[in-house]
C-alpha positions in Angstrom: 11.7 -19.5 -16.5 9.3 -19.7 -19.4 6.8 -21.8 -17.4 6.9 -19.3 -14.5 6.4 -16.4 -16.9 3.4 -18.2 -18.4 1.9 -18.7 -14.9 2.2 -15.1 -14.0 0.7 -14.1 -17.4 -2.3 -16.4 -17.0 -3.1 -15.0 -13.5 -2.8 -11.5 -14.8 -5.2 -12.1 -17.7 -7.6 -13.8 -15.3 -7.9 -10.4 -13.5 -8.4 -8.6 -16.8 -11.2 -10.9 -17.8 -13.2 -9.8 -14.7 -13.2 -6.1 -15.8 -17.0 -5.9 -16.0 -17.8 -7.9 -12.9 -19.5 -6.2 -10.0 -19.8 -8.4 -6.9 -23.3 -8.9 -5.6 -22.2 -8.0 -2.1 -20.2 -4.9 -3.1 -18.8 -3.1 0.0 -19.9 -5.7 2.5 -16.6 -7.2 3.6 -15.5 -6.2 7.1 -12.1 -4.8 8.0 -12.3 -2.3 5.1 -9.5 -0.3 6.6 -7.1 -3.0 5.3 -7.5 -1.4 1.9 -6.0 1.9 2.9 -2.4 1.2 2.0 -1.0 2.3 5.4 2.8 1.7 5.7 3.4 2.0 1.9 3.3 5.7 0.9 5.3 4.8 -2.2 2.5 2.6 -3.4 -0.2 5.1 -2.6 1.6 7.8 -4.6 1.8 5.5 -7.6 -2.0 5.0 -7.8 -1.7 1.6 -5.9 0.4 0.2 -8.7 2.9 -1.3 -6.3 2.7 -5.1 -6.4 5.6 -5.4 -8.8 7.6 -2.5 -7.3 7.2 -3.5 -3.6 10.5 -3.4 -1.7 12.0 -3.3 1.8 9.7 -2.7 4.8 7.0 -1.1 2.6 6.6 -4.5 0.9 5.5 -6.0 4.2 2.3 -4.0 3.9 1.7 -4.7 0.2 3.4 -7.7 -1.5 5.7 -9.6 1.0 7.7 -11.0 -2.0 9.3 -7.6 -2.4 10.9 -8.0 1.0 13.1 -10.8 -0.3 15.6 -8.4 -1.9 16.4 -6.6 1.3 20.1 -7.3 2.2 20.3 -5.4 5.5 18.3 -4.8 8.6 15.6 -2.2 8.1 13.2 -0.3 10.4 10.4 1.9 9.4 7.8 4.1 11.1 4.9 5.6 9.1 1.9 7.7 9.8 -1.2 8.4 7.7 -3.6 11.2 8.5 -6.9 10.2 6.9 -10.2 12.0 6.8 -12.3 13.3 9.7 -9.5 12.9 12.2 -8.6 9.2 11.5 -5.0 8.5 12.3 -3.1 5.4 11.2 0.4 4.6 12.4 2.5 1.6 11.5 5.9 0.1 12.5 7.9 -2.4 10.4 11.2 -4.3 10.7 13.1 -6.7 8.5 15.8 -9.0 9.8 17.8 -11.1 7.3 18.3 -14.7 8.4 20.6 -16.5 6.0 19.0 -16.4 2.6 15.5 -15.7 4.1 14.2 -12.4 5.4 11.9 -12.2 8.4 9.6 -9.2 8.7 7.2 -8.0 11.4 4.8 -5.1 11.5 2.4 -3.5 14.0 -0.4 -1.1 12.9 -2.8 1.0 15.0 -5.7 2.9 13.5 -7.8 5.2 15.7 -10.6 7.8 15.7 -11.1 9.7 19.0 -14.2 11.8 18.2 -17.3 11.4 16.0 -20.6 13.3 15.6 -23.5 11.1 16.7 -27.3 11.7 16.3 -29.9 10.5 18.8 -33.4 9.1 18.0 -34.6 12.6 17.3 -31.8 13.6 15.0 -30.1 15.9 17.4 -26.3 15.8 17.2 -23.9 15.3 20.0 -20.2 14.6 20.3 -18.8 11.4 21.7 -15.5 11.7 23.5 -13.0 8.9 23.9 -11.7 6.4 21.4 -14.5 5.6 18.9 -12.4 3.3 16.7 -9.3 1.3 17.7 -8.1 -1.2 15.2 -4.8 -3.2 15.5 -3.0 -5.4 13.0 0.1 -7.4 13.8 1.9 -9.4 11.0 4.8 -11.8 10.5 6.3 -12.3 7.1 8.9 -14.5 5.4 10.4 -13.8 2.0 13.2 -15.4 -0.1 14.7 -15.2 -3.6 15.0 -18.4 -5.7 17.2 -18.8 -8.8 18.2 -15.1 -8.5 15.0 -13.8 -10.2 12.0 -15.3 -8.4 10.9 -13.7 -5.2 8.3 -15.5 -3.0 6.8 -14.1 0.2 4.0 -14.8 2.7 2.4 -12.9 5.6 0.3 -14.1 8.5 -2.0 -11.4 10.0 -3.8 -10.9 13.4 -6.6 -8.4 13.0 -8.3 -6.9 16.1 -11.1 -4.4 15.4 -12.9 -2.4 18.1 -15.5 -0.1 16.4 -17.5 1.7 19.1 -17.5 -1.4 21.4 -18.1 -3.9 18.6 -15.1 -6.2 18.7 -13.9 -8.6 16.0 -10.8 -10.8 15.8 -9.8 -12.4 12.5 -6.8 -14.0 10.9 -5.8 -13.4 7.3 -2.8 -14.2 5.0 -1.0 -12.6 2.1 0.9 -14.7 -0.5 2.9 -13.0 -3.3 5.5 -13.5 -6.0 7.6 -11.5 -8.3 9.6 -12.3 -11.5 12.5 -9.9 -12.2 14.0 -9.7 -15.7 17.1 -7.9 -16.9 20.4 -7.0 -15.4 19.0 -4.2 -13.2 15.4 -5.6 -12.9 14.4 -3.8 -16.1 11.0 -5.6 -16.1 9.2 -6.9 -13.1 6.0 -8.9 -12.9 4.1 -9.3 -9.6 1.1 -11.3 -8.4 -0.4 -11.8 -5.0 -3.4 -13.0 -3.0 -4.1 -10.4 -0.3 -6.1 -10.7 2.9 -6.9 -14.4 2.2 -9.4 -15.6 4.8 -13.1 -15.4 5.5 -14.3 -13.1 2.7 -17.1 -11.8 4.9 -14.7 -10.7 7.5 -11.7 -9.4 5.5 -11.5 -7.8 2.0 -9.8 -10.6 0.1 -8.2 -9.5 -3.1 -6.2 -10.7 -6.1 -3.6 -8.3 -7.4 -1.4 -8.4 -10.5 1.1 -5.8 -11.7 4.0 -5.0 -14.0 6.8 -2.4 -14.0 9.4 -1.1 -16.3 12.5 0.3 -14.7 15.1 2.6 -16.2 17.8 4.9 -14.7 15.7 8.0 -15.0 12.1 6.8 -14.8 9.9 3.9 -13.8 6.3 3.1 -15.0 4.0 0.7 -13.3 0.5 -0.7 -13.8 -1.7 -2.9 -11.7 -5.1 -4.6 -11.6 -6.8 -5.4 -8.4 -10.1 -7.3 -7.7 -11.5 -7.3 -4.2 -14.3 -9.8 -3.4 -16.6 -6.9 -2.6 -15.8 -4.6 -5.5 -15.4 -4.5 -9.2 -12.1 -4.7 -10.9 -9.9 -1.6 -10.4 -6.7 -0.5 -12.1 -3.9 1.9 -11.2 -0.9 3.3 -13.1 2.1 5.2 -11.8 5.1 7.1 -12.9 8.4 7.8 -11.0 11.0 10.3 -12.2 14.4 9.4 -10.7 17.0 12.0 -9.9 20.2 9.9 -9.4 22.6 10.7 -6.6 25.4 11.6 -9.0 23.3 14.5 -10.3 22.8 16.2 -7.0 25.7 14.7 -5.0 23.5 14.4 -1.9 21.0 11.6 -2.3 18.6 9.9 -4.7 15.3 11.7 -5.2 12.1 10.4 -6.7 9.0 12.3 -7.9 5.9 10.2 -8.1 2.4 10.6 -9.6 -0.4 8.0 -9.9 -3.9 7.4 -11.1 -6.4 4.9 -9.6 -9.9 4.5 -11.0 -11.8 4.7 -7.7 -15.2 6.2 -7.4 -15.7 10.0 -7.6 -16.2 11.6 -4.2 -17.4 15.1 -5.1 -15.7 18.4 -4.9 -13.5 19.9 -2.2 -15.5 23.1 -1.5 -13.8 23.8 1.8 -10.7 25.4 0.2 -8.5 22.5 1.2 -5.2 21.8 -0.4 -6.8 20.0 -3.3 -8.9 23.0 -4.1 -5.9 25.3 -3.8 -3.9 23.1 -6.2 -6.8 23.1 -8.7 -7.6 19.4 -8.3 -10.5 19.7 -5.8 -12.8 17.7 -8.0 -10.5 14.6 -8.3 -10.3 11.5 -6.2 -8.3 9.5 -8.7 -4.9 11.2 -8.7 -2.1 10.8 -6.2 1.3 12.4 -5.7 4.5 11.8 -3.8 8.2 12.3 -3.3 11.0 10.1 -2.0 14.5 10.6 -0.7 17.2 8.0 -0.1 20.8 8.2 1.0 23.1 5.3 2.0 25.5 7.5 3.9 23.8 9.4 6.7 26.0 9.0 9.8 26.8 5.5 8.6 23.2 4.4 8.1 20.9 4.2 5.1 18.0 6.7 5.4 14.8 6.9 3.3 11.9 9.3 3.6 8.7 8.9 1.5 5.6 11.1 1.4 2.3 10.6 -0.4 -0.7 12.9 -0.9 -4.1 11.6 -2.0 -6.7 14.2 -2.9 -10.2 12.7 -2.4 -12.7 15.4 -3.5 -15.3 16.3 -0.9 -13.7 14.0 1.7 -10.6 16.1 1.8 -6.9 15.1 1.3 -5.1 12.3 3.0 -1.3 12.3 3.7 1.2 9.7 4.6 4.8 10.0 5.7 7.3 7.2 6.3 10.9 7.2 7.6 13.1 4.1 7.3 16.6 3.4 8.6 18.9 0.6 7.3 21.7 -0.7 9.5 
């Protein structure tokens, strides 16, 4: 146990040591849409501090090790409405097989219209699908010794950006260490989108979380090959089921130190809430009940204000059976 903890600590400190690094090819990796966090609104609401907290079907899109603790079949559908009409929909399923959990996902990102300019600078609209990107994944996850979760994911990535097509493989490998009777402290580490760094945004992520009955705090460091080190922090306020006698409710807020993206001057929801000049905060809520017509039901929502770009939203619904 002490050796495993030391390994996780060394990898986490390696991330921290790169805090001032800026990659010479910043922003040049392809398949940038893999950074969006589709399929995991819980993680987006927490400022991307989700490597340690990943669980269930949402873990399949973030840290597959988190899927190891699922003890029932689970199906999830999610949709994210991004900026300028970009839609991103994902399906996920977990099937326990003995002590191992098998997970599969399918994701479809599309943009159907875009303003173009000709050689003279005159604008015109293009109809039809401008962008059609698909990602299919298969994951395996398992718990060892009762406290160590290990998971891996194989990805098939198919991009079609206005007729330019690319097909690439990538892999995720992650681990989590859980301490305490109710997982009071959790450490997480993972390699994300491992593959050709010019074709996929490879990243190293490390995070930690502190869980209590009424709140959870989480932090994370992430280093993409085409970006400087970033960090995120998140807070969850838990409203236990025994307090409301209906279900468990979570209220989430997060901070992620992404670049500023100007001010929302089009009177969007960010401007109406007084946060039109931020692109670093995120918010969300969650609902879970284990007794809805004999099934487990979970609903998660995330809102990500992004200054002049607008506000992105993601909603997921999961069923356990």
